[in-house]
N, C-alpha and C positions, 0 to 999 in steps of 0.2 A: 542559409540556403540547406534545403531538406535532401533533394538530389542531385548528384552530379553524373551527368550522362557524357561519355566521350566515342566519337567515331572510332569504330576499329580499326587498327592499322594493320594492315595484312603485310606478310612477307618478313616480319622483324624475326630475327633468331633471338635464341636465348640470352646470348652475350650482348646483343644490342637493346635488348628487353631490360636487362639487370643495369646497365649503363644509364637508360633513360631513365628509370624508376630512381636510381640513386641521386641523379641530378635533381628531380624534381622533389624527393621525398626530404631531401636536406633543408628543404625551404623553413620548416618548423623548428629545426636542431633537436638537441637531444631531450631525452624525458627528463623531468625534474626527479631530484632524488626524494622528495617527499608529496604526499598527494596535494593537488590544486583544493583550493577551497570555494572558489567562485565559480559559475558556470559562465562560460564565455557566450557574447550576444549570439552565436551561431547555434547555440543548443537551447534557445527558444522555440519550444514545440507550440503548434497551432491548437487552440484551445477547442475549435468546432463549434457547430450551433448547439447550444443547450437544449433547445427543444427536441431536436433529433437524436441526442444523446441520451435525454432523458426517455424518449420512445424505444429506442433500442434498450435501455436498460430494464424497462418495463416489460418489454418482449421476452427478454432473455431469462429473466426471473420468474415470468410465467410459465415459461418452458423449463424451467428447473434445469437449465444448461449453464456451463460455466465457459468463460473465454481466458485465453491466456492475456488478452488486454489488460483484464482485471488482475489476474492472479501473480503476473509477473510485472506489475507498475510499467506498463508500457506508456512512454511520454507522447505516443502518437495516438492515444486512446480516442481523444477528441475528435481528432480529424477524421480518422477512420470510420467512427460510428455515424459522424455527419453523413458521409460517402454510403452509409447502410451496410460497411463490411465489418466483419469479425471473425477471429481466428478461432474456432470451437477447441476446447480441450477435453480429450477423452479420457475415461479411466478415473474420474475424482480429480481431487484437488490435492491430493497428499503423496508425495513423492518417496520413493525408497532410496535415492541416493540425494547426499547433502553436498552439492555443488558451490564453490565458492563465490559465485557472480549470481545466482539465481536466488528471486525473491519466493518462490513456491516452497510450501510449508514441506517438511521431512516427517516420515512417521510411517505407522503401520497402516496402508490403504484399506479401504472396505473393498469387497467384493464388486466385479464389473456389473453396470447395470445391464441386464439383455434389452431393455427399453430404448437405450441411448442412442445407439444408431438410428432407428426409427424417428426419434424424437429430433436428432440433429437434421434429418433427412427433410423432415416435414417443415421445422422452423427455417431451413434454407429456403425451401419453396414458398413460404408465407413471406419471406423478405425478398423475395424475387433475384436471389444471387446466381450470378452466373459464372462466379468462379467461388468455389469453397475452399477453405482451408481448414484441415483438422490436425491437430497435435496431440501431445499426451503426455503426462508425467513419465518418469522411469518406473517400470513395473516389474521389477525384478523377482517379485514373488509368484509372477505368472510364469507357468512352463514355457509359454511362446512368447512372454515379453509383452503380452499384449496384441500381438499381430493380428489373431484371428479378431479383435474387435476392430481394429483399423479397417481390415477388409469387410467386413459386415458392413460398415460405415460408408464406405466407398459405394458398395452394392445398393444400399438402402437410397444414398444421394442419386445414383443413376438411375433407381426406379422412380423415385417419387419425384425428382427435379431432373429430367432427362438432358434438358438443355446445358447444365450446369458442366463445367470442369471442375476437377478436384486435384488439390495439392496435399500432399500428406507429408508433415514434418515428424519423423519418427525417431525414437531413440534407437541406440545401438544393437538391441536386442543380445547383448553379449556375443554379437558376431554371428549368430545361428543363421547360417545359410537357408533353412528352412522358412523361418520365420520371415527373413527376407522375401523368399518366393512367396510366401502367402500374402503379403502385401501385394507384390509387383503383380500378380495373379488377378487380383482384384481390379486391375485397370485404372489406377490414378494418373492424371495426365503429369504431373511433376512427383517424384521422389525426392525428398528434401531429407538431409542429415546434416546438422551442422558440427562441423570441426571445434567450433568457438575460438579457439586460440591456438597458437603456435607449439610445435611439438615440445620445446622444453619446459613452457608452461602447464602443458595440460595435465599434468599430476597435480599441481596446486589448486587450478581452476575448475577441473573437471571432476577431481578426487576419483571415483573411480572408472573412469574411461581411460581408453588408451589411443593415443594418435593413429597408430597402424590399423587398431581395429577399425577405428571411423573410416579411414581410407577403404579399408578392405569391404564395408557396408557399400560404400559407393561404387566400388568396382564391383561388386558381385551383382547389385542392382542393376547396372548397365548390363553386365553379362547374361543375366536372364532374362533381357529383352525389353528393360523400362527404357522408353525412347528418351525421356528428358529427366536428368538427375541435378541436384542443386545442393549448394552447403553455404552456410554463412559464418562470419568470423567477426570478431570485437577487435577495436584496437584500443590503446590506453592501459593495459594490463603489465607493462614493462618490455613488451616484444621490442624488437630490433626491426629494421627494414630487411635485413639479409634474410630473417628468421621468416617474414611475411612473404618474401619473394620466394623461398624455398616452399612454402605451404601453398602458394598458388600454382607451383609446378608440379608438385605433389599431386593436389586436386584436379589438375588438367590430365596428368598422367593416369588418374584414376578414371576418366572418362567424365568428369563433372561439366555440364553444360552452363549452368547458371552460378552466380555468385553474388552474395550482398556481403558489404563491408560497412559495420556501424561503429560507432562511440561506444564504451563500455560506461554505465552510470553506477554508481554505488547504489544499491536499493537501500540498505540499512549501515550502520555502523558497524553491525556484526559482520558484513560482506567484505570481501576484498576491496581495499582502496584503489581509486583512479591514479595512476601514476601520471597521466598526461592526459590533457583534453586537446586531441589531435586536430589542428587546424585543416580547415575543408580544402586547403590546396594538396595536402598529401592524400587525403582521400582522391582526390582527383587525379593524382599520380598513380596510385595504385590501380584504380580504375582503367587507365590507360595502359598500364603495363599487364593487367588481365586482359584485354582486349587483345593485346598484342600476342600473348601466348595460346589465343584461340577459345576464348571462352565465347559463348554464343550471346549471352545477356549479362550485363553488370550493372548494379545498382550500389554505389559506393558515396556516402555522405554521413556526416556526425549522427543524424537521427534515423538514420535507415536501419530497420530491422529485419531480421529473417523472412517474416510474413508482410512487410510494408509494401504496400502497391503490388502484392503477389502476382495479381491479374495483369499489371502492365508490364513485369518482369517477364513473364512467359509469353507475352502477345507476340504474335508473328513467328515463333519458331515452328517450323516446318514437323518436328517431330512430336508435336504436343497434340493429344488426341482428344 
């Protein structure tokens, strides 16, 4: 099961939400002490239609553009490319941070390509995309963390593909409010910043990030007038249900509208191990709990990723522009 959607339960207080989630989440029991070796059947991704995947590969290669689908070894690449959608990655393929979960290479990045915003906008037009997702590596070497490049890309897409909505998945910009303002002022439909994991595990999983700073990024974007904000987390890194529920409450308190929850998969042996393959029923339980807390849209399932079916996640939100 790729996606699990639940009807929003209105009027549930925080205590009832916690009790409900505790009852449902216990279905799968506690995480194992050692990393599991075999993928369970619910983690089999759809391969997609090979001809469409090939055509997408040719077009993206010809445009000299990168996608997070490839760089992060996303398990949904075949399915999404068959649908003609992709998440463009800005500012090169080398990150200035070395997170324990991420497959993107770490090192000294090249200077930003000033033509990249125009190229992404033109490629999105040629693909006929109506919902464009752009993300980036962390660029702590840049004064604004790459915020200006994000803004230029959003504006270029608006100009060359005016019918498209745009989601930005941004790094934390070291919490700089002016960088956040730069991106918000460019007019993205959705402003996305991922917490990735619970507070206790943040230092181990995200290394140079801070849980409180990520919450502040979401809070600041909303305060600056961003109509729709979003975050995503992974399960299977050793978190407890109490910690996940605390994260849900924290992100709602920061004004977050959209939530994605997926299974962490170890990209290489050098990355953090998987402590648990979480059963789909637990994803369902957390989705129900998140709706009860007031999230407007939730996608929760083993193969869900932050940008997976992004257009469907944002569909119908009255504040999306």
